[in-house]
N, C-alpha and C positions, 0 to 999 in steps of 0.2 A: 345636705352636702358639710361634712364637716370640715374644723379648719386645721391648714395644717400649722407645725411649729413658727412658721417665718410666717404666720397671720397673727399667732399669739402670742407672738414676743411682745408686740409693743404695745398689749394692754396689758403686761405686768408691768408694774413698777420695783417691785421687791427681785433681791436675789434667787432664781429657783434653777437650782441641774436636777436632771436625773439621771442618773449613773448605774446602768448594770451591772451585774457580777462580776461581768471583766472587766469593770474600770471604764467602759467606753462612755462617752458623754452623749443620751440618746436626745437633749434636750439641754438648751441653755436661754435663761432671757436678756435680755439685751445688755441689763447690767451684767451680768456673769460674763457677758461679750468684752462690752468698755474697761472691765477693770482688767482684763488678762488673764483670766483666769483658765481659760480651755488656750490648748495647744494642739491642732488638728482633731480632735477628738476625745484629748486627753484632760484631764488634771491638767494647769502644770505649775501650781503653786501647794508647797511643802505645807504649809497652815492649814491648807481645806484638806489634802488627801490627810494629815495627821486625824483631825477630827471623824471623817469617813472611816478609818482604821479604824479609832478606837469605839466608836455606833459599833459596827460590824462585829466586836469585840465584848459585844453587849451591854459596855456603858450609854448612860441616860447622856444624849446632847442635845441638851432644849435651850434656849438664846443665850449658850456661851458665846463668851467677848470676843472677837477678834481682829486685831489690826492689819489692816495691808496697806504695802503704801503704793500707791498709785500706778499705773504708769506712763512713761514720754511721751507726750512733752509736759502732763499733767503734776506729776509728783504729789507731795502734801499724803495725808493718811487717812485713811477712810477705816470708821468701826462699825463691824455687824454684830450681828447678833446673832449666832447661827445654831438650827434646830433641823436634825436630822433625824429621818423616819426612814429604818430598816426593813423591805422586805420578806416575804420568806424566802424567796427566791436569792436571796441576798443584792439584791438592786438596791438603792436609794433614791431619795426623793429628797430633794435639801434644800431648805430654805435662808432666806439670811436675810435680815432686813436693814436698815442704812440706820444707825444710832450717830452718825455724826455729828449731826446736828442737834438733837438734844443735849448727847455730851455737853458739845460747845457750850450751849445754854446755860448748863448745869454750871460748868465751870464760871461763866462769868456772869450768875449770882453767886456765887461764893465769893469771888473773887469784888466783884462791883461793894457788894456788904462790908466784907474787909476792908477795902481802901477807905470808904467813907468813915467805918467807925477809927482807920487808922488815921486819917489828914486832916480830914474837913472839920475837927472837934479845934484845931486848932486855930483858922482864920474867925471860925465862928465866937471863942473864945477871945478873941481878939477885940472883935466886935462889941461884945458883950463892958468888955473892960472900959473901952472906949466910952463905949455912950453913957456909963456911967461914968467917967471922967466929966463928959458934957456936961450933965445934971449939975455935978459938984460947984463945975468950973462957973457957975450963972452968968453973972455979968462982964467977968475978963475976957472980953473979946482977942487979945494976944491967946492962949490958955483954949477958948472954944475954935479956935481958926488951927492952930495945933492939932489939938485932935479930930477935928472934922479932917482935916490932909490927912492924916493915917488910918482913919476910917475909910477912905477912898483909897490908899492904898494896899487895906486886907480889902476893900471888895474888888479890888483888880487882881488879886492872887486868890477868891473864890470862885470868881468867875470864868479864871483861866482853869482852875481845878475841876468846876464842872463838866467847862466844855471839855479838858481832857480825857475824865474818866468817862464820858459820854463815847469822844474818840475811839479809846481804849477798850469799851464794850464792845463799842460797833466790829471795830476789829478781829476782835476775840469772838465775836457770835458767828462774824459773816465767814463762807467758804465759798471765796471766787472760785475758784476751782471746780468748784458743783457745775455751775455752767460758766465757764469764762469765756471772755469776750480775748481778739486778738489786741493789744493795748499799744499805741506806736510811743515809744522810748520820748522822740523826737516832744510831741506836743505833752509829756509828762513833765520834760526837765523845761518847756517852756512856760508852762503853769506856775509850777514850784516857784521858778524865777522869778516871776512876772507878782506871784503872792506875797515875795520877801524885800521887793522893789522899792518902797516906800520906808521900809524901817532901816535898809541898806544906807539909801539915798542921805537919810537923816542924820548918820554917822561917818560919811564921808569915805562908805567901802564899796568896794566895786563887787561884784559878778559875771565874771565872764564861763564863757563856755568853751567847750573843746572836746574836738573827736570828732569817733562813728556815730551816723546817718541812719536812720532805715531800719532799728531796730526795733522788736516788738519780741514782748513779754504777754503768755494768755494769765488771763487773771480779770482784775478789778483796775478802772483808770485813777476812782477816786482813793481807794487804800493806797495804792501806788504814789498820787502828787501829795496825799496826805506823808507818806514817810519820806519822800526829800525834803516837801517844805520844811518838816520836822528839824529834820540836821541840816539844814539852811539857817534858821530860824539859830539854832544851836551855836553857829559857825560864826553868826551876825556879833550873836551876845558874848562871847566868848573872846572876840576879838578888839584888839586895838581903836580906835579912831584911822579913816583917810591908810586901811590897809586893803589886803585882794580876799576873794575868794572864789575857788573855782570849780566847775563842775565839770567832771570828764567822762564820756561815756564812748568803751570799749571794747566792742564787738569778738568775742573767741568764735570757735569751731562751732560747739552746743551752749554757750554763754551771753550775756552781756555784763560787763560792771560798769555800774553810776559810781563816779567819786565823788566828794566835797570836800574840799583842802581847802584850810584856813593855816593862818599866820599869826592864831591866837596863843594863850597861855600853855595849851597844850595839857596829856594829863598821864600821871605818874600810870608804873605799870601793876601798883596796886591800885588804885582807882579805876581801868581800863577793866580788871575784871569782876566788875561791880557797878558799869556805869547804865548797862541795859536792866538793872533790876529798877521795880516801879517804888517809886518815891527818891529816889537816890540823888545826890546832887555832889557834884564834886567842888564846888565854892558855894558854898549858905548863902554866904553875903553878897555877893553877886548875883544870885536866883532871887532874894529875897526883892534888892532892887530892879529886876529885869520881869519880876513876877511868876520867874518860871516854876513846874510844878516837883518837875522829875519823873513826870511821865512820856515825856516825848522821844526820848531811846526805847522806851515799853512801846509803845507804840511804833515805831520802826521797827524792831525785833519781833514784831509780834504780824506786822504786812507781810515781810521776808519769810516766815516760816507761812502763812498765810499761801504765795504764791512758789513754795518749796525751793525756797532762796536759801542764802545767809548773809550776814552783814559781819564787819570787822573794823579793827580801828587800830591806825599806826598812829602812835601821836609821841613826840617829845618834848618837855619840859621845856615852857619859852619858847619855841621854837614854830610850836600849831602842832594841829590834829589833819588826818586821811580817814575818812568811812568811805567805805565801799560797799553798795551795794552787790549783789551778784546771784543773779536770778536764770533760769532756764532759759534759752533766746529761741524762740517763737518764729519756726518760719514758715507762711501761711504760702497754703501751695495756689500756684495759679488755675484760675479754672480750663477746663479741658473743653470742646463739644458734645463729649457725654457724660460729664457733670460737672457740677459749679460748685462753686467754693464750699457752702455749705452741707455739698451731701463728699466731699474730699476730707472735710472736717466736721467735726462738733464744732470745733472752736471758730465765732462769728467776727466780724471785725467790729470794733466799737462807735459809736457816737460819743464826741464830749460830754460828757455828763455835769459840768461842771465841776467846783472844788468841795473837796470835802468840807465840814464845818469846822471854821475856824473860832 
């Protein structure tokens, strides 16, 4: 007995389409359906139909790179390597390989090498000079103590930089929308606030939480916690003692906003255009004093992009800043007698995974 297309589909990981000469889709693998390429029995994406037309015109279509936006609620981009074989009767055999992870990995490799060569040489060079100074100081206890204290400061900077480089590489390489979970934002806020509470209390800074409850976002909990924690860390670092930082959650029809507002030094318009760049620091002196690496907001931006969202900032110098994370709102479907939650949606509820590395 032969297998039907419905029985074959779960066995095929790649994108496979079989299209007849009248552009009717005879077969679509599971990936083709999940990416929203098919509407009824027709190809629904113009990027795909354009490639099919090219192939039928006699052009070679082999491993052509196409980037497609994922359908809601996941969003994000998937990169496919497309090959098409046209049969004598005009029908097409269409195969697409998911290259998203490979592209991410290659970009991470390039960025990691560039980042290390660009930034790590500064604290490593400083440590080398300080070690020579310690040797030359000999029995001068005061001088040795001074140089050792400076070495400890540079070691803290080096440790923070390595940690943030690893975090940035991780969020660049992971694709949380490839296998998303339904993440409760109440828990994300709670974990992020708890992780910075000690630092805030040491400065007399209070952290308040307000807004809506019960919001879910499709994605990865550790990345979302990391993004919010980085915003809170910056808010504390750039605020005066005995001030307040607030975290707000607002649910819109199809989106959820998480805001972090402080009463700190603020950011000029010129700096606002660059603060999400890797290693860019608004206040170099304050970054040196706090051990900041200039990678925190780059991590935030990448987490937002990974989840089909965006980050924005409003700020006035001398008054403070408000950062807003905006994500597509995920609405878990309630289970029914006919189908449980995992059948209604491929996005599954998540259990707490612990904190992102700090």
